[in-house]
C-alpha positions as CSV (number, residue, x, y, z in Angstrom):
1,M,0.2,-0.1,0.1
2,E,1.1,3.6,-1.0
3,L,-0.4,6.8,-0.8
4,E,-0.1,7.7,-4.5
5,C,-2.1,11.0,-4.1
6,T,-5.1,13.0,-2.9
7,C,-7.7,14.9,-4.9
8,C,-6.3,17.9,-4.7
9,Q,-3.0,17.0,-6.5
10,I,-4.3,15.7,-9.5
11,T,-6.7,17.4,-13.0
12,L,-10.6,16.7,-12.9
13,E,-9.8,13.8,-15.6
14,E,-7.2,12.3,-13.5
15,W,-10.2,12.7,-10.0
16,E,-12.7,10.6,-12.5
17,Q,-10.2,7.8,-13.8
18,K,-9.2,7.0,-10.3
19,M,-13.0,7.2,-8.7
20,K,-14.3,4.8,-11.7
21,N,-15.9,2.1,-10.7
22,T,-16.2,2.4,-6.7
23,K,-17.9,1.0,-4.3
24,P,-18.3,1.6,-0.8
25,I,-16.2,0.2,2.2
26,N,-15.6,-0.9,5.0
27,Y,-14.5,2.0,7.4
28,K,-13.1,0.6,10.3
29,W,-11.4,-1.5,8.5
30,L,-9.7,0.7,6.7
31,V,-8.7,2.7,9.1
32,N,-7.2,-0.6,10.8
33,K,-5.2,-1.4,7.1
34,I,-4.1,2.3,7.0
35,K,-2.4,2.1,10.4
36,K,-0.8,-1.4,9.9
37,H,0.3,-0.2,6.4
38,L,0.5,4.1,6.5
39,P,1.3,4.5,10.3
40,Q,2.4,7.9,9.5
41,L,-1.0,9.0,7.4
42,Y,-2.8,7.8,9.8
43,E,-0.8,9.6,12.6
44,A,-1.0,12.5,10.5
45,L,-4.6,12.7,10.1
46,C,-5.5,11.2,13.3
47,L,-7.8,8.5,12.0
48,N,-8.6,7.3,16.0
49,F,-10.8,10.3,15.6
50,Y,-14.3,10.4,14.5
51,N,-14.3,11.5,10.9
52,P,-17.6,13.1,9.7
53,W,-16.8,11.7,6.2
54,E,-16.7,7.9,6.6
55,E,-19.5,7.1,4.7
56,Q,-18.0,8.9,1.5
57,C,-15.0,6.2,1.8
58,S,-14.5,4.0,-1.4
59,R,-12.8,1.5,-2.9
60,N,-11.4,-0.1,-6.5
61,K,-9.6,-2.7,-8.2
62,E,-6.4,-0.3,-8.0
63,Y,-7.3,2.3,-5.3
64,Y,-8.2,2.5,-1.4
65,I,-10.0,6.2,-1.2
66,L,-10.5,7.9,1.7
67,V,-12.2,10.6,2.5
68,H,-11.0,13.0,5.3
69,S,-11.6,16.6,6.1
70,G,-13.1,16.9,2.3
71,I,-9.9,15.6,0.9
72,E,-10.0,12.2,-1.1
73,Y,-6.5,10.1,-0.2
74,F,-6.2,7.3,-3.5
75,I,-4.1,4.8,-1.8
76,R,-2.8,2.5,-4.3
77,K,-3.7,-1.4,-3.2
């Protein structure tokens, strides 16, 4: 797993490509996976606290998409 980019770092066309075929993901499962594989991101985003955007998190074949503070984090599987 690696953080590839956020929605702020790419064009709308790139964002649309990355968001294709997304499905909902279990937020707690995703946070635990990030805590294990990307501990610096976990700490930087304080993922141990409530996230009002957790329902918007998703996944597709290439990415886990974490939404935090209204920003999408594209984490390559």
